C-alpha positions as a printed Julia matrix, in Angstrom:
381×3 Matrix{Float64}:
 -10.44   -4.48   36.29
  -9.85   -4.01   32.56
  -8.19   -0.68   33.27
  -6.04   -2.23   35.98
  -4.95   -4.96   33.59
  -4.12   -2.4    30.92
  -2.26    0.16   33.03
  -0.36   -1.82   35.68
   3.41   -1.49   34.91
   4.35   -5.03   36.0
   1.76   -6.45   33.57
   3.74   -6.0    30.38
   2.35   -5.78   26.86
   5.84   -5.88   25.36
   6.72   -9.12   27.16
   3.46  -10.78   26.09
   4.05  -10.03   22.4
   7.75  -10.88   22.63
   6.71  -14.38   23.69
   4.21  -14.63   20.84
   6.26  -13.29   17.94
   9.87  -13.66   19.05
  10.68  -10.2    17.68
  13.88  -10.06   19.74
  15.48  -11.85   16.78
  14.79   -8.86   14.51
  16.07   -6.08   16.78
  19.68   -6.14   15.57
  21.08   -6.19   19.08
  18.72   -3.62   20.62
  17.34   -4.48   24.05
  13.97   -6.17   23.63
  13.25   -5.62   27.35
  13.96   -1.88   27.33
  11.4     0.02   29.4
  11.02    3.61   28.19
   8.21    6.03   27.42
  10.19    7.81   24.7
   8.87    5.61   21.93
   5.24    5.77   23.03
   5.46    9.56   23.42
   7.03    9.94   19.98
   4.52    7.69   18.24
   1.64    9.32   20.09
   2.73   12.81   19.04
   3.32   11.83   15.4
   0.44    9.41   14.89
  -2.27   11.16   16.89
  -1.41   14.83   16.4
   0.92   15.72   13.54
  -0.15   13.0    11.11
  -3.94   13.42   11.37
  -3.57   17.2    11.06
  -2.41   16.64    7.48
  -4.94   14.03    6.35
  -6.75   16.51    4.15
  -3.54   17.6     2.44
  -2.41   13.99    2.04
  -5.72   12.74    0.64
  -5.18   13.69   -3.06
  -1.85   11.86   -3.21
  -3.22    8.75   -1.51
  -6.33    8.7    -3.67
  -4.33    9.14   -6.87
  -2.04    6.27   -5.92
  -5.0     4.08   -4.95
  -6.85    4.83   -8.18
  -3.82    4.06  -10.33
  -2.85    0.85   -8.52
  -6.31   -0.59   -8.01
  -7.91    0.38  -11.28
  -5.06   -1.04  -13.33
  -5.57   -4.41  -11.66
  -9.35   -4.55  -11.45
 -10.93   -2.58  -14.28
 -12.45   -4.99  -16.78
 -14.73   -2.6   -18.65
 -17.18    0.21  -18.04
 -18.66   -1.71  -15.13
 -16.2    -3.87  -13.27
 -16.96   -6.68  -10.87
 -14.5    -7.34   -8.11
 -14.33  -11.05   -7.46
 -13.02  -11.68   -3.99
 -10.88  -14.81   -3.97
 -10.41  -16.32   -0.56
  -7.68  -18.47    0.87
  -8.34  -22.06    1.84
  -8.06  -22.8     5.54
  -4.8   -24.2     6.83
  -4.35  -27.2     9.07
  -6.32  -26.63   12.25
  -4.31  -27.1    15.43
  -4.97  -26.89   19.14
  -3.78  -23.93   21.23
  -1.72  -24.77   24.32
  -0.57  -21.42   25.77
  -1.65  -20.85   29.41
  -3.91  -17.78   29.34
  -6.0   -16.31   32.13
  -9.12  -14.57   30.79
 -10.18  -11.55   32.82
 -13.81  -11.68   31.73
 -17.03  -13.26   32.89
 -17.13  -17.03   32.28
 -14.96  -16.82   29.18
 -13.56  -20.21   28.14
 -10.48  -20.55   26.01
 -11.66  -20.29   22.38
 -12.58  -23.76   21.18
 -11.13  -23.27   17.7
  -7.63  -22.31   18.82
  -4.47  -23.83   17.42
  -1.21  -25.39   18.57
   1.93  -23.29   18.2
   5.11  -25.25   17.53
   8.08  -23.66   19.33
  11.69  -24.51   18.74
  14.89  -22.61   18.07
  13.23  -19.33   17.09
  16.52  -17.65   16.18
  17.49  -20.43   13.8
  14.02  -20.56   12.25
  14.06  -16.8    11.73
  17.49  -16.95   10.08
  16.43  -19.71    7.68
  13.06  -18.28    6.67
  14.27  -14.69    6.24
  17.72  -15.52    4.84
  19.24  -13.88    7.9
  16.85  -10.95    7.61
  18.05   -9.89    4.15
  14.94   -7.88    3.26
  14.79   -6.28    6.71
  18.41   -5.16    6.48
  17.87   -3.76    2.99
  14.93   -1.67    4.21
  16.72   -0.57    7.36
  19.85    0.46    5.46
  17.68    2.56    3.13
  16.07    4.24    6.15
  19.43    4.86    7.81
  20.68    6.42    4.59
  17.67    8.77    4.57
  18.1     9.61    8.27
  21.79   10.43    7.96
  21.83   11.89    4.46
  18.42   13.54    4.17
  14.96   12.64    2.86
  15.9    13.85   -0.61
  17.76   10.57   -1.02
  14.4     8.81   -1.22
  12.49    8.56   -4.47
   9.65   10.82   -3.39
   8.49   14.27   -4.44
   9.22   17.03   -1.87
   5.55   18.04   -1.62
   4.71   14.49   -0.59
   7.78   13.92    1.57
   6.78   16.63    4.05
   3.49   14.81    4.66
   4.94   11.39    5.44
   5.28    9.8     8.85
   8.97    9.29    8.17
   9.41   13.06    7.81
   7.5    13.7    11.05
   9.53   11.09   12.92
  12.81   12.55   11.69
  11.73   16.09   12.49
  10.45   15.16   15.95
  13.69   13.41   16.95
  16.2    15.79   15.34
  17.19   17.37   18.68
  17.69   14.02   20.45
  20.06   12.05   18.24
  21.95   10.8    21.31
  19.08    8.44   22.0
  17.41    8.44   18.59
  20.41    7.22   16.66
  19.81    6.29   13.0
  19.92    2.6    13.96
  17.4     2.95   16.8
  15.05    5.2    14.85
  15.09    2.96   11.79
  14.46   -0.06   14.02
  11.51    1.72   15.64
  10.09    2.58   12.21
  10.32   -1.1    11.23
   8.44   -1.96   14.42
   5.81    0.64   13.6
   5.35   -0.82   10.12
   5.03   -4.33   11.59
   2.38   -3.15   14.03
   0.47   -1.5    11.17
   0.77   -4.41    8.76
  -2.27   -6.48    9.73
  -5.16   -4.59   11.28
  -6.18   -2.33    8.35
  -5.98   -4.97    5.67
  -7.59   -7.79    7.62
 -10.41   -5.4     8.49
 -10.66   -4.48    4.81
 -11.0    -8.17    3.96
 -13.85   -8.52    6.47
 -15.57   -5.36    5.2
 -15.39   -6.52    1.57
 -16.83   -9.91    2.57
 -19.74   -8.27    4.4
 -20.37   -5.98    1.42
 -20.43   -8.99   -0.9
 -22.95  -10.72    1.36
 -25.07   -7.56    1.64
 -25.22   -5.88   -1.8
 -27.81   -3.39   -0.52
 -25.05   -1.93    1.62
 -22.91   -1.36   -1.44
 -25.74    0.84   -2.74
 -26.18    2.6     0.62
 -22.47    3.41    1.02
 -22.19    4.43   -2.63
 -25.1     6.85   -2.3
 -23.67    8.33    0.9
 -20.22    8.84   -0.62
 -21.54   10.33   -3.87
 -23.68   12.77   -1.9
 -20.48   14.19   -0.4
 -18.24   14.06   -3.47
 -19.66   17.27   -4.91
 -17.83   19.1    -2.14
 -14.54   18.21   -0.53
 -14.69   14.5     0.25
 -11.27   14.64    1.92
 -12.66   16.84    4.69
 -15.79   14.69    5.02
 -14.3    11.2     4.89
 -14.73   10.93    8.68
 -18.27   12.33    8.52
 -19.98    9.46    6.72
 -22.19    7.9     9.42
 -23.33    4.86    7.43
 -19.76    3.99    6.46
 -18.49    4.4    10.02
 -21.34    2.31   11.42
 -20.91   -0.46    8.84
 -17.17   -0.65    9.55
 -17.7    -0.73   13.31
 -20.36   -3.43   13.04
 -18.13   -5.48   10.75
 -15.34   -5.26   13.31
 -17.76   -6.26   16.08
 -19.06   -9.35   14.28
 -15.71  -10.39   12.83
 -13.38  -10.61   15.82
 -10.0   -10.69   14.11
  -8.26  -11.5    17.37
 -10.16  -13.55   19.91
  -8.35  -11.88   22.79
  -7.07   -8.37   23.53
  -5.1    -6.42   26.15
  -2.48   -9.18   26.32
  -0.19   -8.72   29.29
   2.53  -10.85   30.9
   3.11  -10.66   34.64
   6.75   -9.72   35.26
   6.28  -10.34   38.99
   3.58  -11.88   41.16
   0.65   -9.47   41.15
  -2.61   -9.27   43.11
  -5.53   -7.46   41.48
  -7.81   -5.19   43.48
 -10.33   -8.05   43.32
  -7.75  -10.19   45.19
  -7.04  -12.33   42.15
  -3.41  -13.46   42.48
  -1.46  -13.82   39.24
   1.9   -15.63   39.4
   4.92  -14.17   37.62
   5.19  -15.43   34.05
   1.42  -15.73   33.54
  -0.09  -14.32   30.37
  -3.39  -12.5    30.79
  -5.91  -11.26   28.26
  -9.51  -10.19   27.79
 -11.8   -12.11   25.47
 -12.59   -9.54   22.79
 -14.89  -12.12   21.19
 -17.07  -12.24   24.3
 -16.95   -8.46   24.77
 -18.22   -7.86   21.24
 -21.15  -10.18   21.88
 -22.18   -8.84   25.26
 -26.0    -8.82   25.17
 -26.19   -6.16   27.88
 -24.43   -3.76   25.5
 -25.54   -5.0    22.08
 -29.14   -6.03   21.43
 -29.34   -9.3    19.46
 -25.53   -9.52   19.39
 -25.33  -12.44   16.94
 -27.16  -10.46   14.25
 -25.37   -8.14   11.83
 -26.91   -4.66   11.94
 -25.02   -2.19    9.77
 -26.98    0.73   11.22
 -26.32   -0.21   14.84
 -23.87    2.66   15.35
 -25.51    5.38   13.26
 -25.91    8.66   15.16
 -24.1     7.43   18.23
 -24.77    4.35   20.29
 -27.13    5.04   23.17
 -30.31    3.54   21.78
 -31.96    0.16   21.95
 -29.39   -1.51   19.68
 -26.26   -0.44   21.52
 -25.28    1.03   24.86
 -21.66    1.98   24.22
 -21.17    5.78   24.08
 -17.96    5.26   22.06
 -19.5     4.33   18.73
 -17.06    5.25   15.96
 -14.78    2.76   14.22
 -11.6     4.42   15.51
 -12.92    4.81   19.06
 -11.37    2.95   21.99
 -13.68    1.5    24.62
 -14.05   -1.54   26.85
 -16.7    -2.79   24.39
 -14.57   -2.29   21.25
 -11.1    -3.73   21.69
  -9.68   -4.06   18.18
  -7.29   -1.18   18.96
  -6.41   -2.38   22.43
  -7.3    -0.3    25.48
  -6.06    2.45   27.74
  -2.79    4.32   27.34
  -1.36    1.6    25.08
  -4.25    1.61   22.61
  -3.03    1.73   19.01
  -1.83    5.29   18.31
  -2.12    4.7    14.55
  -5.83    3.84   14.58
  -6.82    7.19   13.04
  -4.46    6.57   10.11
  -5.8     3.03    9.69
  -9.41    4.24    9.75
  -8.65    7.07    7.3
  -6.95    4.76    4.8
  -9.69    2.13    5.06
 -12.38    4.7     4.39
 -10.56    6.03    1.33
 -10.25    2.51   -0.08
 -13.85    1.5     0.66
 -15.31    4.72   -0.75
 -13.28    4.31   -3.93
 -14.34    0.69   -4.34
 -18.08    1.17   -3.73
 -18.26    4.23   -5.98
 -16.46    2.51   -8.88
 -17.18   -1.2    -8.59
 -19.76   -3.79   -7.66
 -18.64   -6.73   -5.56
 -19.63  -10.36   -5.36
 -18.08  -13.59   -4.15
 -16.9   -16.22   -6.59
 -18.09  -18.89   -4.15
 -20.56  -17.74   -1.51
 -20.09  -21.04    0.35
 -16.32  -21.08    0.17
 -13.97  -20.7     3.19
 -13.24  -17.13    4.2
 -10.8   -17.37    7.09
  -8.09  -19.52    8.55
  -6.74  -19.26   12.07
  -3.3   -18.9    13.62
  -3.18  -19.01   17.4
  -6.03  -16.67   18.44
  -5.96  -14.68   15.19
  -8.31  -15.04   12.24
  -6.59  -14.46    8.89
  -8.01  -13.96    5.35
């Protein structure tokens, strides 16, 4: 049924998120209801094939930038301690959206929040000053698309490795559809989609490392054992790191629900469940990640749960890596619409975590302090 929910054309992911975020107000006149596979094919080709093929070549530039930016901010001496400051929780509110959960006995999350809706267009215009920053970024992208990447302040050896270069190159023969305006708008959408998952996961991983200092030692030892060779080629071959990240994502459900879809027409599932047009459907990712038939002692944190695969007593999900997609691991979505940029997100996270654990020790300023606040079904740092 999860696959049916994910893949049925009249159950729309785009429509569900349009209702949530109101992004039609940021599309500069483009059709928010456009149904096309061109974008998904382009992003899939660039994000899952061309981009990952150059991770190794890109690694030195990313690591140099990370080292410069992070070390300047955090280095306090020969041994630095990273103090993780956490945001106070915001006003808790009650969630009122009608959602049908396609999962066994899954109630609406009890700690949801109310969403105040009004004139979204007016609110967007006021808060963003009529989208001033968005237009500035988009005009810069359009200038690069029409005039060439050399207009950007980037070295040529780096430019050829960027997603922007791959997107331009992949659409060069189809400028009738991929006009500078449409391509720049799609790039903005791609950046929006990539703006939360890596960094919220990083927040959760740093918290878990602070709470479990022995894991800082374990991940440091694993990384240092591979640094003598080419760490760039081995960054995805660190089993303890991958397992710790996957377990952190399992325990810290950043979004209580996944596979959001909106019924564009009345639809009857193969189980004979009738869904009226306009209904929003989702799967409880929180319940999935705590399924005791898949995960032994699901409320306990076990950083080694996913080491060497996941077919033992602690886990029965054959898809065990952080960037994997499975019905038991929904942080990337599911099916054909699963996040195409998950390999980039995983790669960047691993670079950051390895750099931090091999150069710093971490602890919380206040171990009892608040760590998350919630907006709708999302948990935020």
